[in-house]
C-alpha positions in Angstrom: -79.6 14.5 -50.0 -77.6 16.9 -47.9 -77.4 16.3 -44.2 -77.8 20.0 -43.6 -81.1 20.6 -45.4 -84.4 19.7 -43.8 -88.1 20.4 -43.5 -89.7 21.6 -40.2 -93.0 21.2 -38.5 -94.2 23.3 -35.5 -94.9 20.9 -32.7 -95.6 23.4 -29.9 -95.4 27.1 -29.1 -95.5 28.3 -25.5 -95.4 31.7 -23.8 -92.6 31.2 -21.1 -92.1 34.7 -19.9 -94.2 37.8 -19.9 -93.4 41.0 -17.9 -95.1 44.3 -18.3 -94.8 47.6 -16.5 -96.2 51.1 -17.2 -96.3 54.5 -15.7 -99.7 55.3 -14.1 -100.1 58.4 -16.2 -99.1 58.5 -19.8 -99.9 61.3 -22.2 -100.6 59.3 -25.4 -100.8 62.5 -27.5 -97.0 62.7 -27.4 -94.7 60.9 -29.8 -93.5 57.8 -28.0 -90.3 56.2 -29.2 -90.2 52.4 -29.1 -86.9 50.6 -28.5 -87.0 47.0 -29.6 -84.4 44.3 -28.8 -84.8 40.8 -30.2 -82.9 37.8 -28.9 -82.9 34.4 -30.6 -81.5 31.2 -29.0 -81.7 27.7 -30.2 -80.9 24.1 -29.2 -81.0 20.9 -31.1 -82.3 17.8 -29.3 -82.7 14.6 -31.2 -85.1 15.4 -34.1 -86.3 18.7 -32.7 -85.0 22.2 -32.8 -86.0 24.4 -29.9 -86.1 28.1 -30.5 -86.6 30.8 -27.8 -87.5 34.2 -29.1 -87.4 37.1 -26.7 -88.6 40.6 -27.4 -87.8 43.5 -25.1 -89.7 46.7 -25.9 -89.3 50.0 -24.1 -91.6 52.9 -24.8 -89.9 56.3 -24.1 -90.6 59.9 -24.3 -87.3 61.8 -24.3 -85.3 59.8 -21.8 -88.2 58.8 -19.6 -89.4 55.1 -19.8 -93.1 55.0 -20.0 -93.7 51.3 -20.4 -91.7 48.1 -20.8 -92.6 44.6 -22.2 -90.4 41.5 -22.0 -92.0 38.6 -23.8 -90.4 35.2 -24.5 -91.9 32.3 -26.5 -90.5 28.8 -26.9 -91.1 27.0 -30.1 -90.4 23.3 -30.7 -90.0 22.3 -34.3 -89.8 18.8 -35.6 -87.0 18.3 -38.1 -88.0 16.3 -41.1 -85.9 14.5 -43.7 -86.8 16.3 -47.0 -84.1 18.4 -48.6 -85.5 21.9 -48.2 -83.6 24.3 -45.8 -80.4 24.1 -43.7 -81.0 24.0 -39.9 -78.8 27.1 -39.4 -81.0 29.2 -41.7 -84.2 27.9 -40.2 -83.2 28.8 -36.6 -81.9 32.3 -37.6 -84.8 33.4 -39.7 -87.7 31.0 -40.6 -88.4 29.7 -37.1 -88.4 33.2 -35.4 -90.5 34.6 -38.3 -93.2 31.9 -37.5 -93.1 32.8 -33.8 -92.9 36.6 -34.0 -96.6 37.2 -34.8 -97.6 35.5 -31.5 -95.4 38.0 -29.6 -96.8 40.9 -31.6 -100.3 39.8 -30.7 -99.4 39.3 -27.0 -97.9 42.7 -26.7 -100.8 44.4 -28.6 -103.4 42.6 -26.4 -101.6 43.3 -23.1 -101.3 47.0 -24.0 -105.0 47.2 -24.6 -105.8 45.5 -21.3 -103.5 48.0 -19.6 -105.7 50.9 -20.9 -103.2 52.0 -23.5 -103.4 52.4 -27.2 -102.4 49.1 -28.8 -98.7 48.8 -29.1 -98.1 47.3 -32.6 -94.7 46.0 -33.2 -93.4 46.5 -36.7 -92.8 43.6 -39.0 -89.3 42.2 -38.8 -87.2 40.9 -41.7 -85.4 38.1 -39.8 -83.1 37.3 -42.8 -81.8 40.9 -42.7 -81.6 40.8 -38.8 -79.5 37.6 -39.1 -77.2 39.1 -41.6 -76.8 42.3 -39.5 -76.0 40.2 -36.4 -73.4 38.2 -38.3 -71.8 41.5 -39.5 -71.7 42.9 -36.0 -70.0 39.7 -34.7 -67.4 39.8 -37.5 -66.7 43.5 -36.7 -66.3 42.8 -33.0 -63.6 40.1 -33.6 
């Protein structure tokens, strides 16, 4: 069995940061452009991998910022011994893909509570995002 391949079990998932701000008056009949930035960090501690997933979302019309969300979740995953998936691949794609729907739901719910139309984040292909991030790092060297 390879030392790099493992199985994973979600032990806990916690909202650790949530910031929201909006303009008092927003014309929702206009086309609002959403800018999304996703940041993934991880740490290995004993038999656990800890992943933080942060999503920054800014809703803009032209250059004016109409609303902003910053949401960060922390997921703790137990690392098992079965030969399934390397840790590196899990922390870059699978772990964040498990956590992302919770951020989507949090932002949608918060936007409704703020008297807005629900802000629905698009699905994210975390495998492609990981490959894109690796390509950017290679180009910046």
